[in-house]
C-alpha positions in Angstrom: 17.3 9.9 -14.3 14.4 8.3 -16.2 11.9 8.0 -13.4 9.4 6.2 -15.5 11.9 3.4 -16.3 13.3 3.4 -12.7 9.9 2.7 -11.3 8.5 0.7 -14.2 5.7 3.2 -14.6 2.6 2.0 -16.6 -0.2 4.5 -17.7 -3.5 3.2 -18.9 -7.2 4.1 -19.0 -8.8 7.3 -20.0 -6.1 9.9 -20.9 -8.7 12.7 -20.2 -9.7 11.4 -16.8 -8.5 12.3 -13.4 -5.3 10.5 -12.5 -5.6 7.6 -10.1 -2.2 6.3 -8.8 -2.2 2.7 -7.6 0.6 1.8 -5.1 1.4 -1.7 -4.0 2.5 -2.9 -0.5 5.5 -4.7 0.8 6.7 -7.7 -1.2 4.3 -6.9 -4.0 4.3 -5.1 -7.4 1.8 -3.3 -9.7 0.4 -6.6 -10.9 -1.5 -6.9 -7.6 -3.9 -4.2 -9.0 -4.8 -6.1 -12.2 -8.4 -6.8 -10.9 -8.9 -3.1 -10.0 -7.6 -1.5 -13.2 -10.6 -2.6 -15.4 -13.0 -0.9 -13.0 -11.2 2.4 -13.3 -9.9 2.4 -16.9 -13.0 3.8 -18.6 -13.3 7.0 -16.5 -9.8 7.5 -15.1 -6.2 7.8 -16.1 -4.7 4.9 -14.2 -1.0 5.1 -13.2 0.8 2.0 -11.9 4.4 1.7 -10.7 6.8 -0.4 -8.7 8.8 1.0 -5.8 12.6 0.8 -6.3 13.5 -2.7 -5.0 10.2 -4.2 -6.1 8.7 -5.8 -9.2 10.4 -4.7 -12.4 11.9 -1.5 -11.1 15.5 -0.6 -11.7 17.2 -2.4 -8.8 20.5 -0.5 -9.4 18.7 2.6 -8.1 18.2 1.0 -4.7 19.8 2.7 -1.7 19.5 1.5 1.9 19.8 5.0 3.1 16.9 6.3 1.0 14.6 3.3 1.5 15.3 2.9 5.2 12.4 5.3 5.8 8.9 5.8 4.5 10.0 9.2 3.2 12.3 7.5 0.6 9.3 5.6 -0.8 7.2 8.7 -0.7 9.8 10.5 -2.8 9.4 7.7 -5.4 5.6 8.6 -5.5 6.3 12.4 -5.8 8.9 11.9 -8.5 6.5 9.7 -10.5 3.8 12.3 -10.2 6.3 15.0 -11.2 7.5 13.0 -14.2 3.9 12.6 -15.5 3.0 16.1 -14.4 0.1 14.8 -12.3 -2.0 17.3 -10.3 -4.8 16.6 -7.9 -4.3 12.8 -8.4 -6.1 10.2 -6.2 -3.5 8.0 -4.5 -4.7 4.5 -3.7 -2.2 2.8 -1.4 -2.3 -0.8 -0.1 -1.0 -1.6 3.4 2.2 0.3 4.1 1.6 2.4 0.9 -1.4 4.0 2.6 1.0 5.7 5.0 3.5 6.4 2.2 0.7 8.2 0.5 0.1 10.3 3.6 3.8 11.3 3.6 3.8 12.0 -0.2 0.6 14.2 0.1 2.4 16.2 2.7 5.5 16.6 0.5 3.6 17.6 -2.6 0.0 18.7 -1.8 -0.5 20.0 -5.3 0.1 16.5 -6.7 -2.2 14.5 -4.5 -5.8 15.6 -4.0 -7.4 12.5 -2.3 -6.3 9.3 -0.6 -7.7 5.8 -0.6 -6.2 3.6 2.1 -6.6 -0.1 1.6 -5.9 -2.1 4.8 -3.8 0.7 6.3 -1.8 0.6 9.5 0.1 3.6 10.9 1.8 1.4 13.5 2.0 -2.4 13.7 3.3 -2.6 17.3 0.8 -2.3 20.2 1.3 0.8 22.4 -0.5 2.2 25.5 -4.1 2.7 24.4 -3.4 1.5 20.9 -3.7 -1.9 19.3 -1.6 -2.5 16.3 -1.9 -6.2 16.3 1.6 -7.2 17.3 3.8 -7.0 20.3 7.4 -5.7 20.0 8.6 -9.2 20.4 6.3 -10.5 17.6 7.8 -8.0 15.2 11.4 -8.7 16.4 10.8 -12.4 15.7 9.1 -11.7 12.4 12.1 -9.6 11.2 14.6 -12.1 12.5 12.9 -15.0 10.7 12.6 -12.9 7.5 16.3 -12.0 7.6 17.6 -15.5 8.4 15.5 -17.4 5.9 13.6 -15.1 3.5 12.2 -17.7 1.2 11.1 -19.9 4.1 9.5 -16.9 5.8 7.7 -16.0 2.6 6.3 -19.5 2.1 5.0 -19.5 5.7 3.7 -15.9 6.0 2.2 -15.1 2.6 -0.8 -17.4 3.0 -1.4 -16.1 6.5 -1.3 -12.5 5.3 -3.5 -13.3 2.3 -6.0 -15.3 4.4 -8.8 -16.9 2.3 -7.6 -20.5 2.7 -10.4 -21.6 0.4 -8.6 -19.7 -2.4 -5.1 -21.2 -2.0 -4.0 -19.8 -5.3 -4.1 -16.3 -3.8 -1.6 -17.3 -1.0 0.5 -19.0 -3.6 0.6 -15.8 -5.7 1.6 -13.7 -2.8 4.3 -16.2 -1.9 5.7 -16.1 -5.4 5.6 -12.3 -5.3 7.5 -12.2 -2.0 10.0 -14.7 -3.3 10.6 -12.7 -6.5 11.8 -9.7 -4.4 15.5 -9.4 -3.7 16.0 -10.6 -0.1 18.4 -7.8 0.9 16.0 -5.1 -0.5 13.0 -6.9 1.1 14.8 -6.8 4.5 15.1 -3.0 4.3 11.5 -2.6 3.2 10.3 -4.9 5.9 12.1 -3.0 8.7 10.9 0.3 7.3 7.3 -1.1 7.2 7.0 -3.0 10.5 9.0 -0.6 12.7 7.2 2.6 11.3 5.0 4.8 13.4 3.0 7.2 11.3 0.2 7.9 13.8 1.1 11.6 14.1 1.2 12.0 10.4 -2.5 11.2 10.1 -3.6 14.5 11.7 -2.0 16.4 8.9 -4.2 14.9 6.2 -6.3 17.6 4.6 -7.7 15.8 1.6 -10.8 13.6 1.1 -9.8 10.1 2.4 -11.4 6.7 2.1 -10.3 4.0 4.6 -11.0 0.4 3.6 -10.7 -2.3 6.2 -11.6 -6.0 6.1 -13.8 -7.9 8.6 -10.8 -10.1 9.5 -7.1 -9.0 8.8 -4.2 -10.4 10.8 -2.0 -7.5 9.7 -4.4 -4.7 10.3 -7.1 -5.6 12.8 -10.3 -3.5 12.9 -9.1 -1.4 15.8 -6.5 0.0 13.4 -9.1 1.0 10.8 -11.1 2.7 13.5 -8.0 4.6 14.7 -7.1 5.8 11.2 -10.6 6.9 10.6 -10.8 8.8 13.8 -7.4 10.4 13.3 -8.1 11.8 9.8 -10.7 14.6 10.0 -13.6 14.0 7.6 -12.5 10.6 6.4 -14.9 7.8 5.4 -14.5 4.3 6.8 -15.8 1.3 4.9 -15.7 -2.3 6.3 -15.5 -4.6 3.3 -17.1 -8.0 3.5 -13.7 -9.6 3.0 -11.0 -11.4 5.0 -7.3 -11.2 4.8 -5.0 -8.3 4.0 -5.4 -8.0 0.2 -9.1 -7.4 -0.5 -8.3 -6.1 -4.0 -7.4 -9.7 -4.8 -9.6 -11.7 -2.5 -12.8 -9.5 -2.8 -12.2 -7.3 -5.9 -15.8 -6.5 -6.6 -16.5 -5.1 -3.1 -13.2 -3.3 -3.2 -13.7 -1.8 -6.6 -17.3 -0.7 -5.7 -16.0 1.1 -2.6 -13.2 2.9 -4.6 -15.3 3.9 -7.6 -18.1 5.1 -5.3 -15.7 7.3 -3.5 -14.2 8.6 -6.7 -17.6 9.4 -8.1 -18.4 11.5 -5.0 -15.2 13.5 -5.6 -16.4 14.9 -8.9 
């Protein structure tokens, strides 16, 4: 199978530089990183891709069995790294991709040498002594709404997820991205995302890790950022002066500064 075509892989930047893999979140695609790529391209080999079922990936490769777990998406990451023969790459994951990166690093430690987690959440549902931001009923209702009327759910939820009401074009962009995703494939990815519990996986992370959180984020409240930071030995937590769940779009300068500073320290 042509992995690069399957995942619509794009490689840009400095071919001699360390590889930085940018991974999008639920309902998104690689275009969400367009404001980050220019900050990396001079010094790093930048790899972008779409998960199967998202963006311009090969939708015929989608399998509910495979993509019903984070491991299936992590296999996409590992296979992209193998196809490009990446070693010691830095994996930058937004939202659920932050946890997919943790799984992928465990699968292929020689391929991934550092992690950047942008607005991560290892579990969205509250638990004893843990605040994920949602009750089990909240998530049940969210998934039920998504499955019964995906386009309506997208139009209602995307601006809330994006935040930044003063920049309505950002909410509109996320709405359009959600709506461009096949509803059946989005349903599978949504269940995989919002029902996941990756808290135990965090303890296994052995690579340098940057955790980026926003001051206000309805999807990943600050308690989650603190939990992830505490759970990963030696990780760095940076609170961006940004609101919403997509700081790489709403506050690209602050996001890029945090990422490039972390990368420079890895050298």
